[in-house]
Backbone bond lengths (Angstrom), bond angles and torsions (degrees), N, CA, C in turn:
res aa  C-N    CA-C-N  psi(-1)  N-CA   C-N-CA  omega(-1)  CA-C   N-CA-C  phi
1 X - - - 1.467 - - 1.514 108.53 -
2 X 1.348 115.94 136.46 1.454 119.87 -179.48 1.515 109.81 -77.05
3 X 1.333 116.20 145.24 1.459 120.68 177.27 1.511 110.48 -69.56
4 X 1.320 116.26 150.43 1.458 120.49 176.99 1.519 109.60 -74.69
5 X 1.331 116.10 148.64 1.457 120.28 177.36 1.520 108.81 -71.13
6 X 1.337 118.53 131.16 1.460 119.73 176.02 1.522 110.90 -56.43
7 X 1.330 116.02 151.83 1.459 120.28 -177.90 1.518 111.71 -64.90
8 X 1.318 117.34 -32.85 1.466 120.22 -175.91 1.522 110.09 -126.33
9 X 1.305 115.38 134.53 1.452 120.35 173.23 1.521 110.07 -70.64
10 X 1.343 116.90 153.83 1.463 118.60 171.68 1.527 110.41 -61.99
11 X 1.300 117.24 151.76 1.463 120.87 173.87 1.524 109.15 -61.77
12 X 1.330 117.86 150.14 1.473 119.08 -179.49 1.519 113.86 -52.27
13 X 1.339 117.15 -32.47 1.454 120.34 -178.18 1.511 114.88 -90.54
14 X 1.351 117.57 4.98 1.467 120.26 176.79 1.525 109.64 -63.83
15 X 1.326 118.15 161.02 1.466 119.91 -177.43 1.524 113.08 -55.94
16 X 1.306 115.00 149.46 1.460 122.89 178.93 1.532 110.94 -51.18
17 X 1.313 117.09 -47.92 1.464 121.47 -176.36 1.528 111.55 -62.99
18 X 1.338 117.42 -33.60 1.463 121.09 178.89 1.524 110.69 -62.80
19 X 1.328 117.00 -40.32 1.467 120.81 178.41 1.524 111.31 -67.21
20 X 1.310 117.51 -38.68 1.462 120.48 179.03 1.525 109.97 -65.26
21 X 1.324 117.45 -44.33 1.469 121.12 179.68 1.521 110.53 -62.88
22 X 1.325 117.36 -42.31 1.468 119.79 178.93 1.532 110.10 -60.93
23 X 1.331 116.58 -46.62 1.469 120.04 -177.45 1.518 111.20 -62.89
24 X 1.335 118.18 -35.34 1.463 120.40 178.32 1.529 111.94 -64.54
25 X 1.325 117.23 -23.43 1.467 120.19 -178.18 1.519 112.96 -83.24
26 X 1.336 117.25 -6.62 1.466 119.97 179.92 1.524 109.21 -69.26
27 X 1.335 118.94 126.42 1.469 120.37 -179.24 1.522 111.43 -63.35
28 X 1.323 116.08 149.34 1.459 120.53 176.61 1.520 111.34 -72.88
29 X 1.313 118.00 -23.76 1.454 121.58 176.19 1.518 108.44 -113.02
30 X 1.316 115.63 112.08 1.456 121.55 177.94 1.515 107.36 -114.62
31 X 1.342 119.69 103.05 1.460 121.87 -172.77 1.524 112.47 -54.78
32 X 1.358 114.57 125.74 1.454 122.28 169.62 1.520 114.43 65.87
33 X 1.327 117.79 19.36 1.462 118.44 177.15 1.530 110.36 -55.17
34 X 1.348 116.51 -40.59 1.454 119.42 -177.80 1.507 113.82 -74.90
35 X 1.339 118.62 -6.87 1.457 120.94 -177.07 1.508 112.74 -90.00
36 X 1.317 118.52 -1.71 1.462 121.54 -176.71 1.515 108.41 -109.94
37 X 1.308 117.14 118.00 1.455 121.74 -177.38 1.519 110.31 -96.72
38 X 1.355 116.25 153.99 1.440 120.69 -178.10 1.513 110.52 56.15
39 X 1.340 116.43 41.07 1.448 120.01 -164.95 1.526 112.62 -89.53
40 X 1.307 115.03 157.27 1.456 121.44 167.59 1.516 106.38 -117.01
41 X 1.318 117.86 113.52 1.452 122.86 177.01 1.524 105.66 -111.67
42 X 1.337 117.04 107.32 1.449 119.28 -171.35 1.510 108.42 64.55
43 X 1.319 115.44 -119.32 1.459 119.47 177.03 1.523 110.70 -116.70
44 X 1.330 116.07 38.59 1.462 122.04 172.65 1.518 107.69 -107.50
45 X 1.315 116.36 120.31 1.459 121.11 -179.38 1.514 108.66 -113.92
46 X 1.332 116.39 122.96 1.461 121.22 -179.71 1.524 109.29 -117.22
47 X 1.331 116.17 134.09 1.466 120.35 179.23 1.526 110.57 -57.57
48 X 1.317 115.88 137.44 1.462 120.75 176.80 1.522 109.86 -72.42
49 X 1.328 116.31 139.25 1.456 120.04 175.91 1.528 109.20 -75.52
50 X 1.332 118.79 154.44 1.469 121.59 -175.99 1.524 113.95 -85.08
51 X 1.323 117.94 17.57 1.465 121.65 175.40 1.524 107.79 -133.95
52 X 1.308 116.21 168.74 1.461 121.65 179.82 1.528 108.20 -120.59
53 X 1.335 115.33 91.80 1.468 120.21 -177.72 1.526 110.67 -59.24
54 X 1.322 116.46 -44.22 1.462 119.94 -176.83 1.522 110.93 -61.52
55 X 1.322 117.18 -42.10 1.465 120.15 -179.84 1.520 110.83 -66.36
56 X 1.316 116.89 -39.68 1.461 120.97 178.79 1.529 110.67 -64.40
57 X 1.329 116.31 -46.03 1.461 119.92 179.12 1.525 111.21 -64.40
58 X 1.318 116.49 -40.94 1.473 120.39 179.79 1.526 110.74 -61.77
59 X 1.315 116.70 -40.82 1.461 120.84 179.59 1.530 111.19 -62.54
60 X 1.330 116.52 -41.37 1.464 120.30 179.09 1.527 111.23 -66.69
61 X 1.333 116.38 -42.51 1.461 120.31 -179.68 1.524 110.68 -64.65
62 X 1.327 116.39 -40.81 1.465 120.98 -177.72 1.518 112.67 -78.58
63 X 1.327 117.19 -9.41 1.463 120.10 -174.52 1.510 114.43 -78.48
64 X 1.322 117.47 -0.39 1.456 120.34 176.44 1.507 114.53 73.23
65 X 1.340 117.35 23.51 1.468 119.89 -179.44 1.524 111.40 -68.41
66 X 1.351 116.32 -40.21 1.462 120.01 -177.49 1.508 110.67 142.04
67 X 1.351 117.75 -164.15 1.461 121.44 -174.40 1.534 113.08 -57.37
68 X 1.321 113.89 146.32 1.466 122.36 -177.38 1.520 109.05 -116.50
69 X 1.333 116.68 140.56 1.452 122.75 172.48 1.520 108.40 -118.04
70 X 1.337 116.57 125.43 1.462 121.94 178.18 1.521 108.52 -108.72
71 X 1.334 116.85 110.83 1.459 121.63 -179.67 1.525 109.84 -82.32
72 X 1.340 116.74 130.18 1.455 119.95 179.78 1.508 111.41 63.69
73 X 1.319 117.04 56.54 1.461 121.31 -172.81 1.518 113.63 -69.71
74 X 1.343 117.73 -11.74 1.462 120.02 -177.66 1.516 109.69 67.07
75 X 1.319 116.91 -130.60 1.462 120.51 178.57 1.521 112.15 -85.14
76 X 1.342 116.77 1.22 1.459 121.07 174.07 1.509 115.71 84.76
77 X 1.318 117.61 2.40 1.464 119.99 -174.88 1.512 114.26 -65.04
78 X 1.327 117.39 -41.37 1.466 119.11 -178.22 1.517 110.47 -67.22
79 X 1.340 117.43 -47.12 1.461 119.90 179.73 1.530 110.46 -61.74
80 X 1.313 118.08 -40.51 1.469 121.48 179.78 1.523 111.54 -61.51
81 X 1.330 115.90 -30.71 1.469 119.04 -178.51 1.521 112.58 -69.26
82 X 1.351 117.32 -11.46 1.462 121.15 179.11 1.534 112.38 -91.56
83 X 1.317 117.68 0.17 1.471 121.10 -177.01 1.531 110.95 -58.33
84 X 1.367 116.28 147.43 1.469 127.78 3.59 1.522 111.71 -74.77
85 X 1.326 114.60 141.48 1.455 121.76 -177.64 1.525 109.98 -99.07
86 X 1.338 117.33 149.07 1.469 119.95 -179.87 1.522 111.56 -60.50
87 X 1.314 116.61 146.29 1.464 121.83 176.64 1.518 109.89 -57.45
88 X 1.327 116.36 139.36 1.458 120.96 178.87 1.515 113.73 87.70
89 X 1.330 118.51 5.91 1.464 121.08 179.58 1.526 110.79 -70.54
90 X 1.332 115.49 155.42 1.461 120.82 -175.76 1.525 109.54 -149.14
91 X 1.334 114.25 170.15 1.463 120.39 178.58 1.523 108.58 -149.47
92 X 1.328 116.15 157.55 1.459 121.43 173.34 1.514 108.95 -122.66
93 X 1.322 115.58 156.40 1.465 121.36 174.34 1.523 108.65 -154.51
94 X 1.324 115.69 131.59 1.452 120.46 -176.16 1.510 115.17 -104.75
95 X 1.340 117.88 -3.80 1.456 119.86 -178.62 1.518 108.75 -104.81
96 X 1.355 118.95 112.04 1.468 121.36 -172.39 1.526 116.09 -51.11
97 X 1.350 120.85 -40.05 1.473 117.88 -179.34 1.524 114.13 -61.28
98 X 1.333 117.35 -24.16 1.460 119.40 -178.49 1.526 113.21 -84.69
99 X 1.334 116.65 -22.81 1.473 119.74 -172.11 1.534 113.87 -57.75
100 X 1.334 119.80 -51.84 1.469 118.04 -178.66 1.516 112.89 -64.48
101 X 1.326 116.46 -32.77 1.471 119.92 178.12 1.525 109.87 -65.53
102 X 1.339 116.27 -46.40 1.461 120.48 -179.46 1.524 111.32 -64.16
103 X 1.324 117.10 -39.83 1.468 119.77 -178.75 1.526 111.62 -67.77
104 X 1.327 116.81 -38.98 1.463 119.09 177.60 1.523 111.22 -64.99
105 X 1.315 115.77 -35.29 1.460 120.03 -176.52 1.515 112.32 -80.95
106 X 1.325 116.87 -41.37 1.461 120.69 -171.62 1.526 113.78 -95.74
107 X 1.319 117.23 -24.55 1.453 119.77 179.93 1.519 113.19 -54.77
108 X 1.346 118.97 -48.62 1.470 120.03 179.19 1.528 113.67 -61.98
109 X 1.333 116.65 -16.58 1.463 120.83 178.91 1.530 111.40 -92.49
110 X 1.332 116.83 4.70 1.458 120.50 177.91 1.512 114.51 84.96
111 X 1.331 117.88 15.47 1.459 121.84 -176.97 1.529 109.94 -95.88
112 X 1.319 116.30 128.54 1.460 124.00 177.39 1.528 107.92 -86.48
113 X 1.334 117.53 110.13 1.466 121.67 -178.05 1.523 108.71 -98.86
114 X 1.325 116.51 117.73 1.462 122.55 -177.57 1.540 110.69 -107.59
115 X 1.317 115.59 140.40 1.462 121.01 173.50 1.522 109.27 -78.71
116 X 1.321 116.22 138.53 1.460 121.36 176.69 1.520 108.88 -134.23
117 X 1.334 115.71 164.53 1.448 120.65 173.50 1.508 110.16 -79.45
118 X 1.308 115.46 -178.86 1.453 120.78 177.47 1.519 109.03 -99.43
119 X 1.328 116.14 151.33 1.456 119.85 177.33 1.511 111.49 121.44
120 X 1.327 115.52 165.51 1.464 120.80 -172.95 1.526 113.04 -100.94
121 X 1.347 118.28 7.94 1.463 120.00 -177.36 1.531 111.54 -121.74
122 X 1.328 116.89 22.82 1.450 120.06 -176.85 1.531 111.06 -84.14
123 X 1.332 115.58 152.20 1.459 121.64 175.43 1.525 107.84 -84.43
124 X 1.323 116.63 126.38 1.462 120.41 179.16 1.530 109.50 -75.04
125 X 1.338 117.86 136.62 1.480 121.21 -175.03 1.531 112.63 -81.96
126 X 1.344 115.77 53.56 1.461 120.72 -177.95 1.524 109.78 -140.41
127 X 1.329 115.16 162.08 1.458 121.39 -178.82 1.523 111.43 -75.91
128 X 1.331 115.37 160.96 1.460 120.69 174.00 1.533 109.58 -61.25
129 X 1.311 115.54 142.81 1.464 123.38 173.68 1.533 112.43 53.24
130 X 1.315 116.51 41.10 1.466 120.85 -175.81 1.531 113.08 -88.21
131 X 1.355 117.71 -23.65 1.460 120.47 -170.83 1.530 111.97 -125.27
132 X 1.319 114.06 153.72 1.463 120.35 175.48 1.521 112.41 -99.84
133 X 1.322 116.85 -21.22 1.463 121.99 178.35 1.518 108.13 -138.29
134 X 1.331 117.11 133.33 1.463 122.29 171.88 1.524 107.64 -121.95
135 X 1.326 115.35 129.87 1.459 122.90 -179.97 1.525 109.16 -113.69
136 X 1.330 116.98 143.07 1.469 120.55 175.86 1.521 107.96 -148.64
137 X 1.296 116.10 105.06 1.464 119.99 177.80 1.523 109.64 -108.74
138 X 1.329 115.15 113.05 1.458 122.11 179.08 1.528 111.11 60.03
139 X 1.315 116.85 33.04 1.463 122.18 -179.11 1.525 109.60 -126.69
140 X 1.336 116.81 134.45 1.457 120.60 175.91 1.527 110.15 -62.36
141 X 1.310 116.02 149.61 1.463 119.74 179.95 1.517 110.41 -145.94
142 X 1.310 114.79 151.13 1.455 122.82 173.40 1.530 106.13 -99.94
143 X 1.329 119.51 114.14 1.469 120.36 -175.49 1.523 113.38 -60.55
144 X 1.333 116.83 -33.56 1.464 119.03 178.97 1.525 111.51 -69.09
145 X 1.335 116.67 -37.22 1.455 120.53 177.95 1.535 111.04 -69.98
146 X 1.323 117.19 -40.24 1.466 119.91 176.74 1.520 109.45 -62.00
147 X 1.319 116.55 -43.21 1.475 120.22 178.92 1.527 110.68 -63.32
148 X 1.326 116.75 -38.40 1.469 120.42 -178.55 1.528 112.05 -62.98
149 X 1.337 117.56 -42.98 1.472 119.59 -175.11 1.527 112.69 -85.14
150 X 1.329 117.32 -8.47 1.465 120.47 177.25 1.527 111.15 -88.09
151 X 1.303 114.89 140.73 1.458 119.73 172.04 1.521 109.46 -73.98
152 X 1.353 118.55 152.80 1.469 119.99 177.36 1.533 110.57 -53.68
153 X 1.320 115.09 131.75 1.460 119.94 -177.04 1.510 113.62 86.25
154 X 1.340 117.31 -4.56 1.458 121.16 178.13 1.517 111.76 -67.04
155 X 1.331 115.62 161.82 1.469 121.32 -173.17 1.526 110.64 -114.88
156 X 1.323 115.77 136.25 1.462 123.58 174.10 1.518 108.29 -115.08
157 X 1.328 116.15 126.77 1.461 121.81 178.25 1.520 108.27 -123.50
158 X 1.331 116.78 126.78 1.455 120.04 178.36 1.518 111.29 -138.67
159 X 1.322 114.75 135.50 1.462 122.10 167.51 1.517 106.67 -112.94
160 X 1.331 116.45 127.35 1.459 120.60 -174.25 1.528 111.62 -126.03
161 X 1.339 114.28 151.60 1.455 120.73 169.41 1.525 107.48 -83.55
162 X 1.314 116.63 122.03 1.461 120.42 171.93 1.534 107.47 -60.31
163 X 1.328 116.69 144.88 1.460 120.29 -173.98 1.524 114.36 -72.86
164 X 1.336 118.11 2.47 1.472 119.80 170.00 1.530 111.41 -80.81
165 X 1.338 116.92 -8.84 1.457 121.00 -179.14 1.532 110.43 -56.92
166 X 1.331 116.72 126.90 1.463 121.39 177.14 1.505 115.36 86.53
167 X 1.333 118.28 4.08 1.458 120.57 -172.69 1.529 112.42 -66.01
168 X 1.344 117.37 -32.04 1.470 119.64 -178.60 1.527 111.87 -76.92
169 X 1.327 117.22 -32.54 1.462 119.52 174.88 1.518 109.70 -61.99
170 X 1.327 116.35 -44.65 1.468 120.06 177.72 1.522 111.17 -56.91
171 X 1.315 116.17 -46.46 1.458 120.03 -178.52 1.525 111.15 -62.75
172 X 1.338 116.58 -41.61 1.466 120.36 -178.94 1.517 112.01 -65.26
173 X 1.339 116.94 -31.80 1.458 120.88 -178.59 1.526 112.76 -92.29
174 X 1.319 116.84 -2.02 1.452 120.05 -179.44 1.506 113.02 71.11
175 X 1.347 116.18 27.24 1.471 121.33 -179.49 1.517 109.51 -106.76
176 X 1.316 115.23 150.30 1.468 120.44 176.65 1.519 108.93 -83.82
177 X 1.328 117.21 132.02 1.459 120.72 177.73 1.527 108.63 -58.11
178 X 1.350 118.32 127.58 1.474 119.99 -173.26 1.516 114.28 -76.93
179 X 1.316 118.01 4.88 1.457 120.90 175.34 1.522 108.46 -141.74
180 X 1.303 116.73 162.23 1.459 122.96 178.08 1.524 108.62 -69.02
181 X 1.338 119.42 121.45 1.465 120.35 -177.89 1.520 114.26 -64.14
182 X 1.318 117.14 -10.24 1.475 120.61 177.39 1.529 112.01 -107.88
183 X 1.329 117.35 13.06 1.462 119.62 -172.89 1.518 114.04 -82.30
184 X 1.317 118.71 -26.76 1.471 122.25 -179.80 1.528 108.03 -125.58
185 X 1.333 115.38 104.31 1.458 121.14 -177.60 1.523 109.05 -137.97
186 X 1.312 115.25 162.32 1.468 119.16 177.90 1.524 111.07 -60.40
187 X 1.318 116.94 -47.70 1.471 119.77 -178.52 1.522 111.14 -60.31
188 X 1.334 116.56 -41.02 1.459 119.64 179.42 1.516 112.19 -64.68
189 X 1.340 116.95 -41.88 1.463 120.52 179.62 1.523 111.26 -64.26
190 X 1.315 116.62 -42.44 1.461 120.67 179.47 1.524 110.16 -62.85
191 X 1.318 116.87 -42.54 1.469 120.75 -179.12 1.530 111.96 -62.52
192 X 1.348 117.07 -46.47 1.460 118.36 -176.31 1.530 111.18 -71.32
193 X 1.318 118.09 -32.28 1.462 120.11 178.11 1.524 110.80 -68.78
194 X 1.307 116.78 -42.97 1.466 119.17 177.04 1.526 110.57 -62.97
195 X 1.328 116.22 -38.70 1.451 120.20 178.72 1.523 113.04 -65.27
196 X 1.344 116.42 -24.91 1.461 120.67 179.99 1.526 112.74 -90.44
197 X 1.327 117.21 1.45 1.456 119.93 176.47 1.510 114.97 99.75
198 X 1.327 116.65 24.85 1.460 120.98 176.58 1.525 110.96 -100.53
199 X 1.324 115.10 151.79 1.457 122.35 168.23 1.525 106.48 -103.55
200 X 1.319 117.64 119.09 1.465 121.66 -176.58 1.522 109.44 -87.18
201 X 1.327 115.81 118.52 1.462 121.49 -179.07 1.521 112.85 -95.12
202 X 1.331 117.45 -33.12 1.469 122.25 -177.82 1.520 108.43 -136.02
203 X 1.328 116.41 133.07 1.462 122.27 174.86 1.518 107.58 -144.26
204 X 1.333 116.71 106.04 1.461 121.50 -175.47 1.530 110.13 -127.60
205 X 1.333 114.86 147.83 1.460 121.19 -176.77 1.521 109.78 -127.35
206 X 1.346 116.33 149.25 1.462 121.94 -178.92 1.521 108.57 -137.50
207 X 1.327 116.55 119.63 1.468 121.61 179.39 1.523 109.24 -91.09
208 X 1.320 116.61 72.38 1.458 120.83 -175.06 1.518 113.50 -83.78
209 X 1.342 114.32 167.48 1.460 122.46 176.91 1.526 109.22 -129.48
210 X 1.317 115.50 155.45 1.461 122.38 176.49 1.527 107.28 -125.30
211 X 1.327 116.87 131.07 1.465 122.18 -176.65 1.521 110.44 -115.71
212 X 1.313 115.48 120.67 1.463 121.55 175.60 1.522 108.61 -98.12
213 X 1.339 116.42 142.61 1.460 120.30 -176.84 1.526 113.51 -121.04
214 X 1.324 117.83 -0.42 1.467 120.91 174.45 1.524 108.28 -162.47
215 X 1.316 115.69 163.63 1.456 120.54 -175.56 1.523 111.88 -69.03
216 X 1.335 117.84 -39.08 1.456 120.13 -179.02 1.515 111.94 -59.58
217 X 1.341 117.06 -43.08 1.459 120.50 179.18 1.521 111.65 -64.48
218 X 1.315 116.29 -39.87 1.466 119.21 178.95 1.527 110.62 -64.07
219 X 1.329 116.90 -46.08 1.466 120.21 -179.59 1.529 111.07 -67.24
220 X 1.325 117.20 -38.40 1.455 119.99 178.04 1.515 111.89 -64.44
221 X 1.329 116.62 -37.50 1.459 121.07 177.53 1.528 110.48 -65.09
222 X 1.332 117.39 -42.24 1.464 120.54 178.03 1.523 111.02 -63.05
223 X 1.313 117.18 -28.48 1.466 121.42 -176.83 1.520 112.68 -77.38
224 X 1.331 117.44 -30.71 1.465 120.24 -170.73 1.518 114.12 -108.11
225 X 1.316 118.58 2.86 1.460 121.18 180.00 1.525 109.49 -123.03
226 X 1.344 115.51 178.71 1.468 120.12 172.44 1.522 106.73 -69.40
227 X 1.309 116.63 93.28 1.452 121.79 -166.59 1.523 112.72 -70.72
228 X 1.342 117.41 134.29 1.460 119.72 172.77 1.535 111.83 -74.90
229 X 1.340 116.47 -7.45 1.466 121.02 176.38 1.532 107.44 -129.40
230 X 1.340 117.71 71.48 1.472 120.43 -171.39 1.520 114.29 -61.16
231 X 1.337 116.87 -28.53 1.462 118.45 -179.64 1.526 112.16 -70.89
232 X 1.334 117.80 -19.72 1.465 121.39 177.87 1.529 111.73 -91.96
233 X 1.339 117.12 -25.90 1.461 121.50 -170.89 1.527 114.69 -52.64
234 X 1.354 120.96 -38.12 1.467 118.50 179.45 1.527 113.98 -67.35
235 X 1.335 116.81 -18.82 1.470 123.14 178.78 1.534 111.90 59.18
236 X 1.313 116.22 34.41 1.459 119.16 172.42 1.531 108.25 -67.57
237 X 1.337 118.09 158.74 1.471 119.15 176.96 1.521 112.41 -55.59
238 X 1.334 116.68 -37.11 1.469 119.75 179.71 1.527 111.22 -65.83
239 X 1.353 116.60 -40.75 1.461 120.08 -179.53 1.525 110.75 -66.78
240 X 1.318 116.58 -43.09 1.466 120.08 178.95 1.519 110.39 -63.71
241 X 1.342 117.20 -41.19 1.461 120.30 179.55 1.520 111.28 -62.02
242 X 1.320 116.33 -37.28 1.466 119.88 -178.77 1.528 111.56 -62.39
243 X 1.337 116.26 -36.38 1.468 120.76 -176.98 1.534 112.15 -108.25
244 X 1.328 117.00 18.40 1.463 119.59 -170.58 1.528 112.81 -61.15
245 X 1.318 118.27 -42.46 1.468 119.63 -176.49 1.531 111.74 -61.22
246 X 1.347 120.00 -53.83 1.475 118.46 178.97 1.525 112.49 -66.89
247 X 1.339 118.31 -30.89 1.464 119.87 177.34 1.524 110.86 -65.81
248 X 1.312 116.81 -41.83 1.464 119.25 178.09 1.529 111.05 -66.61
249 X 1.330 117.30 -34.53 1.467 119.93 176.60 1.530 110.44 -64.87
250 X 1.337 117.02 -41.50 1.462 120.34 175.63 1.524 111.42 -63.79
251 X 1.327 116.23 -39.86 1.468 119.91 179.39 1.525 110.91 -60.70
252 X 1.320 117.35 -43.02 1.465 120.58 176.96 1.523 111.29 -63.42
253 X 1.326 116.55 -37.35 1.465 122.07 176.91 1.527 110.31 -60.32
254 X 1.341 117.32 -47.24 1.464 121.19 178.55 1.525 111.36 -66.71
255 X 1.330 116.93 -42.63 1.466 120.83 -177.51 1.527 111.82 -62.59
256 X 1.339 115.81 -25.68 1.464 120.32 177.44 1.519 112.55 -81.70
257 X 1.350 117.57 1.96 1.454 121.54 176.20 1.513 114.76 94.03
258 X 1.337 117.81 14.89 1.458 120.65 -178.04 1.535 110.97 -100.66
259 X 1.334 115.78 159.25 1.462 122.87 173.15 1.523 109.12 -97.99
260 X 1.324 115.06 163.13 1.459 121.26 167.04 1.521 106.70 -118.27
261 X 1.333 116.25 124.95 1.463 121.29 -174.74 1.521 109.68 -108.99
262 X 1.327 115.07 126.18 1.465 121.16 177.89 1.525 109.39 -117.44
263 X 1.318 115.95 165.90 1.461 120.85 176.66 1.529 109.97 -82.49
264 X 1.336 116.39 142.45 1.464 121.94 177.64 1.527 109.57 -143.35
265 X 1.345 117.39 58.95 1.467 120.04 -179.16 1.522 112.15 -73.52
266 X 1.325 115.80 147.58 1.458 122.79 -178.27 1.527 109.06 -136.32
267 X 1.347 116.77 161.18 1.465 119.38 170.23 1.514 109.64 -148.02
268 X 1.334 114.44 157.21 1.466 122.77 -178.36 1.525 109.12 -126.66
269 X 1.328 116.12 134.91 1.463 121.25 176.18 1.529 108.54 -132.81
270 X 1.321 115.42 133.69 1.463 122.38 171.43 1.528 106.47 -120.60
271 X 1.329 117.45 124.62 1.467 121.43 -174.62 1.511 109.58 -138.37
272 X 1.340 115.82 151.08 1.462 123.13 179.55 1.520 110.16 -113.29
273 X 1.311 116.25 136.98 1.459 120.85 175.22 1.520 108.83 -72.43
274 X 1.318 115.97 124.47 1.470 119.35 -178.39 1.522 110.62 -68.30
275 X 1.320 116.31 155.74 1.471 121.74 179.99 1.511 110.38 -79.29
C-alpha cells in the first residue's frame, strides 16, 4: 500500500533529505490529477490552458451521439464525472496501478475498461465502427485505429502534451530527454489525422509554463507523471545518488527563494471521421 501524502510540504529551505523523503511518499496513483487545469499541486503552478477539455468532452457525451471510448482513462475519475454514460461505452488504460481503480469506478456505470499496452501503434481491442465519440487526454493514439473504431461522422477529441514538456528539467539535471522534443506537435497531429481520413474542425495550441517552488514538489511531479527523467522517477537511493549534485544545486536555488520554470506546452484537436 502506498503511503499517504503528508498534509504539508516541507518548507523550501528544509533539508535536502526531507524533500526526498516527502517526494517518496507521494502515491503512484493520484486520482484525477490530470482532470484539474491551471492546477496548483503542492507548490507546482501550471498555466491554465485557454480551453476547457472537460466541458467539451461532457457536451459530446451528453449530446446523445452514442457510445464513448476514453483512451488512457487513468483512474477513471474524469469519465465518471460525465455520468450517465451512453450504453456500450468503454475505456482503455495501459498503466497497471490504475486499472483496478478505474474498473471499480467505471464498472458500476456500465463502462468496459480494457487493459492496453503503451505506445501509439497498438491495436485497440474493439470492433470496427463501435463508437460515436473517442476521447484521448494526454494519451498516445494511433489515428488509423481511432478512425477504425469510430462510426462515420464520429468525433475524436484529444488534448496532448507537446513533447517539449519537461525539457528544462532534463537540462538542469544533465539528463537526455527520453523522447524527440519535436515528436508530438500540433502540426504533426493534424497531419496524421487528416491522413487517416479525419476532417479537423479545431486545432489550438498553448505555450504554457510550469513553475516549481521547492525540490519536493519537483520530485513528486516527476514521480506521478510521464517523467522526462524516468531513471530518477522511482526515487530509489541509487537514482537520487546518480543525480545528487544537480538536485542539490536546485535545492539551493529553491532555498534562496527562487522558482524553477519549465515548459508545459499543450494542444487541442477536434476532428470528425469522414463518411
